C-alpha positions in Angstrom: -121.8 -17.0 0.5 -124.2 -14.0 1.0 -126.7 -13.4 -1.8 -127.5 -9.7 -1.4 -130.8 -8.5 -2.8 -130.6 -5.4 -5.0 -133.8 -5.9 -6.9 -135.1 -2.4 -6.2 -131.9 -0.6 -5.2 -130.3 -1.2 -8.5 -133.1 0.6 -10.3 -133.5 3.6 -7.9 -131.8 6.9 -8.4 -132.9 8.7 -5.3 -131.2 8.7 -1.9 -133.8 7.3 0.5 -132.9 5.7 3.9 -133.7 2.3 2.5 -131.4 3.0 -0.5 -128.7 4.2 1.8 -128.8 1.0 3.8 -128.7 -1.2 0.7 -125.9 0.7 -1.0 -123.6 1.2 2.0 -124.1 -2.3 3.5 -123.6 -3.9 0.1 -120.4 -2.0 -0.4 -119.0 -3.1 2.9 -120.1 -6.7 2.4 -118.8 -6.8 -1.1 -116.0 -9.3 -0.6 -118.4 -11.9 0.9 -121.6 -11.0 -1.0 -122.9 -11.4 -4.5 -125.5 -9.0 -5.9 -128.7 -10.6 -7.0 -132.1 -9.7 -8.4 -135.2 -11.7 -9.0 -135.1 -15.4 -8.2 -132.4 -16.7 -10.5 -129.9 -16.9 -7.7 -131.9 -19.6 -5.9 -130.9 -22.3 -8.3 -127.2 -21.7 -7.4 -127.7 -21.2 -3.6 -126.4 -23.8 -1.2 -128.0 -24.7 2.1 -125.4 -22.9 4.2 -125.6 -19.7 2.1 -127.6 -16.7 3.2 -130.0 -14.5 1.2 -130.0 -11.0 2.7 -132.4 -8.3 1.8 -132.8 -4.7 3.1 -135.8 -4.0 0.8 -139.5 -3.9 1.5 -141.8 -6.0 -0.7 -144.9 -8.1 -0.9 -146.0 -11.3 -2.7 -147.5 -9.3 -5.5 -144.2 -7.5 -6.1 -142.1 -10.7 -5.8 -143.9 -13.4 -7.8 -142.6 -16.8 -6.8 -141.6 -15.9 -3.3 -144.3 -17.9 -1.5 -142.9 -21.0 -3.3 -139.3 -20.0 -2.5 -140.2 -19.6 1.2 -141.5 -23.2 1.2 -138.6 -24.6 -0.7 -135.9 -22.6 1.2 -132.9 -23.1 -1.0 -130.7 -21.4 1.7 -131.1 -19.4 4.9 -133.0 -16.2 4.7 -132.3 -12.9 6.5 -133.9 -9.5 6.2 -133.2 -6.0 7.6 -136.4 -4.5 9.1 -136.8 -0.8 9.1 -140.2 0.1 10.6 -143.9 -0.4 10.8 -144.7 3.2 10.0 -147.2 2.4 7.2 -149.4 0.6 9.7 -149.0 3.0 12.6 -149.5 6.2 10.5 -151.5 5.1 7.4 -153.0 8.6 7.0 -149.6 10.1 6.1 -148.0 7.2 4.4 -148.0 6.4 0.7 -151.1 4.2 0.0 -149.0 1.6 -1.8 -146.8 1.2 1.3 -149.9 0.9 3.5 -151.4 -1.8 1.3 -148.1 -3.7 1.1 -146.9 -3.7 4.7 -149.1 -6.3 6.4 -148.1 -9.0 3.9 -144.5 -7.9 4.1 -144.5 -8.3 7.9 -146.0 -11.7 7.6 -143.4 -12.8 5.1 -140.7 -11.7 7.5 -142.0 -14.2 10.0 -141.0 -17.0 7.7 -137.4 -15.8 7.4 -134.6 -17.3 9.6 -133.2 -14.0 10.9 -134.5 -10.4 11.0 -132.1 -7.5 11.7 -134.0 -4.5 13.1 -132.5 -1.0 12.7 -133.5 0.0 16.2 -134.8 -1.6 19.4 -138.0 0.4 18.9 -138.5 -1.3 15.5 -137.7 -4.7 16.9 -140.4 -4.3 19.5 -142.9 -3.2 16.9 -142.2 -6.2 14.7 -142.4 -8.7 17.6 -145.5 -7.1 18.9 -147.2 -7.3 15.5 -146.4 -11.0 15.2 -147.7 -11.6 18.7 -150.9 -9.8 17.8 -151.3 -12.1 14.8 -150.9 -15.0 17.1 -147.9 -16.4 15.2 -146.2 -19.2 17.2 -143.1 -19.8 15.2 -141.2 -16.6 14.4 -137.5 -16.0 13.7 -134.8 -14.5 15.9 -134.8 -10.6 15.7 -131.6 -8.8 16.5 -130.8 -5.1 16.5 -128.1 -3.6 14.4 -126.8 0.0 14.4 -126.5 1.7 11.1 -123.4 3.5 10.0 -122.9 7.2 10.3 -120.4 7.6 7.4 -122.9 8.1 4.7 -120.4 8.7 1.9 -117.4 6.7 3.3 -115.7 9.9 4.3 -113.8 10.6 7.5 -115.5 11.5 10.7 -115.3 15.2 11.8 -113.8 15.4 15.3 -113.1 19.1 15.6 -115.8 20.7 17.9 -114.4 24.2 17.1 -115.0 24.0 13.4 -116.3 27.2 11.8 -120.0 27.2 10.9 -122.5 29.5 9.3 -125.9 30.5 10.8 -127.4 27.6 8.8 -130.0 25.0 9.7 -130.0 21.8 7.7 -133.0 19.4 7.4 -132.5 16.2 5.5 -135.4 14.0 4.5 -138.1 13.3 1.9 -140.7 16.1 1.7 -143.8 14.5 3.3 -146.0 15.0 6.4 -144.1 12.3 8.4 -140.8 14.3 8.2 -142.8 17.4 9.4 -141.0 20.1 7.4 -144.2 22.1 7.4 -143.9 22.5 11.2 -140.3 23.5 10.8 -141.2 26.2 8.3 -143.8 27.5 10.7 -141.1 27.9 13.4 -138.6 29.4 11.1 -141.2 31.9 9.7 -141.8 33.1 13.2 -138.1 33.6 13.8 -137.6 35.4 10.5 -140.6 37.6 11.3 -138.9 38.6 14.6 -135.8 39.7 12.7 -133.5 36.7 13.3 -131.0 36.1 10.5 -130.2 32.5 9.4 -130.5 30.1 6.5 -132.6 27.0 6.3 -131.6 24.3 3.8 -134.1 21.5 3.1 -132.7 18.4 1.3 -134.8 15.6 0.0 -137.0 14.5 -2.9 -140.7 15.1 -3.0 -143.1 12.3 -2.0 -145.2 12.1 -5.1 -148.4 11.4 -3.2 -148.2 13.8 -0.2 -145.3 16.2 -1.1 -146.6 18.6 -3.8 -148.5 21.0 -1.4 -145.4 21.3 0.7 -143.2 21.8 -2.3 -145.6 24.6 -3.4 -145.3 26.2 0.0 -141.5 26.1 -0.2 -141.5 27.6 -3.7 -143.8 30.4 -2.5 -141.8 31.2 0.6 -138.5 31.2 -1.3 -139.8 34.3 -3.2 -140.3 36.0 0.2 -137.4 34.6 2.2 -133.8 34.7 0.8 -132.7 32.4 3.6 -134.8 29.5 2.5 -133.1 27.0 0.2 -134.5 23.7 -1.2 -132.4 20.9 -2.8 -134.5 18.2 -4.4 -131.7 16.1 -5.9 -128.5 16.8 -4.0 -125.7 14.2 -4.3 -123.5 13.1 -1.4 -120.7 15.5 -2.3 -123.2 18.4 -2.2 -124.7 17.1 1.1 -121.2 16.9 2.6 -120.6 20.6 1.7 -123.8 21.6 3.5 -122.8 19.6 6.6 -119.4 21.4 6.5 -121.2 24.8 6.8 -124.2 23.9 9.0 -124.5 25.2 12.5 -127.1 22.6 13.5 -129.2 19.9 11.9 -133.0 19.8 12.6 -135.2 16.8 12.5 -138.8 17.5 13.6 -140.0 14.1 12.3 -143.1 12.5 13.6 -142.1 8.8 13.1 -138.9 6.9 12.2 -137.5 3.4 12.2 -134.0 4.6 13.0 -133.5 8.3 12.2 -130.4 7.7 10.1 -129.8 11.4 9.2 -129.2 12.0 12.9 -126.3 9.6 12.9 -125.0 11.0 9.7 -125.1 14.6 11.0 -123.3 13.7 14.2 -120.7 11.9 12.1 -120.0 15.2 10.4 -119.7 17.0 13.8 -123.1 18.8 13.3 -125.2 18.9 16.5 -128.9 17.9 16.1 -132.2 19.1 17.3 -134.5 16.1 17.1 -138.1 15.0 17.9 -138.2 13.1 21.1 -139.5 9.7 19.7 -138.2 6.3 20.7 -135.9 5.4 17.7 -134.2 8.8 17.7 -133.9 8.6 21.5 -131.7 5.6 21.0 -129.3 7.5 18.7 -129.3 10.6 20.8 -128.3 8.8 24.0 -124.6 9.2 23.2 -124.7 13.0 23.1 -124.7 15.7 20.5 -128.5 15.8 20.0 -131.1 17.7 21.9 -134.5 16.0 22.1 -137.6 18.2 21.8 -141.3 17.5 22.1 -143.0 16.7 18.8 -144.8 19.8 17.4 -144.0 22.0 20.4 -143.3 25.3 18.5 -142.1 27.3 21.6 -139.6 24.6 22.6 -138.2 24.3 19.0 -138.0 28.1 18.7 -136.0 28.3 22.0 -133.7 25.5 21.0 -132.9 26.9 17.5 -132.2 30.3 19.0 -129.9 28.8 21.7 -127.9 27.0 19.0 -127.7 30.1 16.8 -127.0 32.7 19.4 -125.3 30.9 22.3 -121.7 29.8 21.6 -121.7 27.9 25.0 -124.8 25.8 24.1 -123.5 25.1 20.6 -120.0 24.2 21.7 -121.4 21.8 24.3 -123.5 20.0 21.7 -120.7 20.1 19.2 -118.2 18.6 21.7 -120.5 15.8 22.4 -121.1 15.2 18.7 -117.4 15.0 17.9 -116.3 12.9 20.8 -119.1 10.3 21.2 -118.9 6.8 19.8 -120.5 6.4 16.4 -120.6 3.3 14.2 -119.2 3.1 10.7 -120.8 1.0 7.9 -117.8 -1.3 8.0 -118.7 -2.0 11.7 -122.3 -2.5 10.7 -121.2 -5.0 8.1 -119.0 -6.8 10.6 -121.9 -7.0 13.0 -124.2 -8.4 10.3 -121.5 -11.1 9.4 -121.2 -12.0 13.0 -125.0 -12.5 13.4 -125.2 -14.5 10.2 -122.4 -16.8 11.5 -124.2 -17.6 14.8 
């Protein structure tokens, strides 16, 4: 039996990366997993069962967890996303910054940790080593699914597309939409015609200034569109029209939107950072230096104006190997059975 933690996911309405992992993995594990919240499940757990969580929490948010970790009613596994709150505290929600050190220490008392990238795995192991922890669990890498809505993969590299750039991610400094707006403003000022669609909720701590800038620019630029609460069906329609997806992010644990874009046959322009580099290795994604405006400008123009460059990336995106959430769930089951 797998007891799948949905304590936060069951209450959250937004589509964050953590929410996506919880919802899609839970759906694919449904026949072997039972959804649980709080600690009530522990009284029914057997020694050979697994408790699996994809959530981020601290002892203050989960009263009774220290005692549970001592009692260990069953085996404990967690999906680890990233150490961004500790690496970039100046641009991370203060609540996350305060919570993360205790969260990483709690993970060291689990039986198995599943990292969403090799980069995240190295960060976690490095932090435990820095703490001087002698007894730590096995840390394995899993690849997240590209089929965000369970739909079929797009395999036609010659699909029709609009001159449309698509950027998916919460509005906050880490996702770097402000830099993208700077680049696009330069291109619009030079007379280039294209649309930019931004999709993502607003980070309540850091996002309002960026939201204000977007609202201001929308009054000047008819090609700028912002979707704060787009569902998966609406996102799928944008992917069907998009020429290229753009992710100028500063830091990621996995960079799941890159996989999701490639799964819809949409080439990606991405920041050249370690986690995204792992996903880009199979093709369909062009890696660009972080905050290098001339490089991003050239790449965007190449994808918008050069059919040869676009077709090359689109062919790679539609022919490369990409995981499904069913395959991710199968990999998780296999690791739990070892």
